C-alpha positions as CSV (number, residue, x, y, z in Angstrom):
1,M,1.6,-2.2,-35.0
2,K,-0.4,0.8,-33.7
3,T,-2.9,-1.5,-31.9
4,R,-0.1,-3.3,-30.2
5,Y,1.2,-0.1,-28.6
6,S,-2.4,1.0,-27.7
7,K,-2.8,-2.2,-25.8
8,Y,0.3,-1.7,-23.8
9,I,-0.5,2.0,-23.2
10,G,-3.9,0.9,-21.9
11,I,-2.4,-1.8,-19.6
12,L,0.1,0.8,-18.3
13,A,-2.5,3.5,-17.7
14,S,-4.8,0.9,-15.9
15,L,-2.0,-0.3,-13.7
16,T,-0.8,3.2,-12.9
17,F,-4.4,4.2,-11.9
18,L,-4.8,1.1,-9.7
19,I,-1.5,1.6,-8.0
20,S,-2.3,5.4,-7.4
21,V,-5.7,4.4,-5.9
22,A,-4.1,1.8,-3.6
23,V,-1.3,4.1,-2.5
24,S,-3.8,7.0,-1.8
25,V,-6.1,4.7,0.3
26,A,-3.3,3.0,2.0
27,G,-1.5,6.2,2.8
28,S,-4.6,7.6,4.4
29,M,-5.0,4.5,6.5
30,A,-2.3,5.2,9.0
31,V,-3.8,6.1,12.3
32,K,-1.4,8.0,14.5
33,A,-1.3,8.0,18.3
34,A,-2.6,11.6,18.3
35,Q,-5.8,10.2,16.5
36,I,-6.6,7.7,19.3
37,P,-8.8,9.2,21.9
38,D,-6.9,9.7,25.3
39,P,-4.0,7.2,24.7
40,A,-2.0,6.4,27.8
41,A,1.7,6.9,27.7
42,S,2.3,3.2,27.4
43,Q,-0.1,3.1,24.4
44,K,1.8,6.0,22.8
45,E,5.1,4.2,23.2
46,A,3.5,1.0,21.8
47,I,2.1,2.8,18.9
48,D,5.4,4.4,18.1
49,R,7.2,1.0,18.2
50,M,4.5,-0.6,15.9
51,H,4.8,2.3,13.4
52,H,8.6,2.0,13.5
53,K,8.3,-1.8,12.9
54,L,5.8,-1.3,10.1
55,H,8.0,1.2,8.3
56,E,11.1,-0.9,8.7
57,G,9.2,-3.9,7.4
58,Q,7.8,-2.2,4.4
59,A,11.0,-0.4,3.3
60,A,12.5,-3.1,1.2
61,F,9.2,-3.9,-0.5
62,K,8.6,-0.3,-1.3
63,E,11.9,-0.1,-2.9
64,Q,11.1,-3.2,-4.9
65,E,7.7,-1.7,-5.9
66,A,9.4,1.6,-7.1
67,Q,12.0,-0.3,-9.0
68,A,9.4,-2.7,-10.6
69,L,7.3,0.2,-11.6
70,K,10.2,2.1,-13.1
71,E,11.3,-1.0,-15.1
72,L,7.7,-1.5,-16.2
73,N,7.4,2.0,-17.6
74,E,10.8,1.7,-19.3
75,M,9.7,-1.7,-20.8
76,T,6.5,-0.2,-22.2
77,I,8.2,2.2,-24.5
78,R,10.6,-0.4,-26.0
79,E,10.0,-1.4,-29.6
80,D,10.6,-5.1,-28.9
81,V,8.6,-5.5,-25.7
82,R,6.6,-8.7,-25.4
83,A,3.4,-9.1,-23.4
84,E,4.9,-11.9,-21.4
85,D,7.7,-9.6,-20.2
86,L,5.2,-7.0,-19.2
87,N,3.1,-9.5,-17.4
88,A,6.0,-10.9,-15.5
89,K,7.0,-7.3,-14.5
90,I,3.4,-6.6,-13.4
91,D,3.5,-9.8,-11.3
92,E,6.7,-8.7,-9.7
93,L,5.2,-5.2,-9.0
94,M,2.0,-6.6,-7.5
95,A,4.0,-9.1,-5.3
96,A,5.7,-6.3,-3.6
97,K,2.5,-4.4,-3.3
98,T,0.9,-7.5,-1.8
99,Q,3.7,-7.7,0.9
100,I,3.2,-4.1,1.7
101,M,-0.5,-4.5,2.2
102,R,-0.1,-7.5,4.3
103,L,2.2,-5.7,6.6
104,R,-0.1,-2.6,6.7
105,Y,-3.3,-4.6,7.5
106,G,-1.4,-6.8,10.0
107,H,-0.3,-3.5,11.7
108,L,-4.0,-2.3,11.8
109,V,-5.0,-5.4,13.5
110,E,-2.1,-5.3,15.9
111,M,-2.9,-1.7,16.8
112,R,-6.4,-2.7,17.9
113,T,-4.9,-5.2,20.5
114,I,-3.6,-2.3,22.6
115,L,-6.9,-0.3,22.5
116,S,-9.6,-0.2,25.1
117,D,-13.1,-1.1,23.9
118,E,-14.0,2.6,23.9
119,Q,-10.9,3.5,21.9
120,K,-11.6,0.8,19.4
121,I,-14.9,2.5,18.4
122,G,-13.1,5.6,17.2
123,Y,-10.3,3.7,15.7
124,D,-12.6,1.4,13.7
125,K,-14.7,4.4,12.5
126,A,-11.4,6.1,11.3
127,I,-10.4,3.0,9.4
128,L,-13.8,2.6,7.8
129,N,-14.0,6.3,6.9
130,R,-10.5,6.3,5.3
131,S,-11.4,3.3,3.2
132,E,-14.8,4.9,2.4
133,V,-16.7,1.9,3.7
134,K,-20.0,3.3,5.1
């Protein structure tokens, strides 16, 4: 019985760690208009529109992610929890996270389309530094 709970606690701890790392990295990936060297007024407007579109697109998935994580945590402390139920909830949580990341990385690619070649150099360096790719 004790081993069973230890297993679930280990799964929950690992999942919580992975999500916190993903959120930390993803949260630091946003590149604001102010971070792009010498943006033109039209670029600033386009960047603001893109960020608005990104945040709107992610909102429902972020709610699903938060709800799934809450439910996963609640399930973990139940006496009658089954591994299959935990795995299904983890799949639900990761599906929401997948959609968030797809939108985020699509946004990063879209942002590059409005930059000059010179601006892309700084933008690309900022992305690589935030993801700690050297």
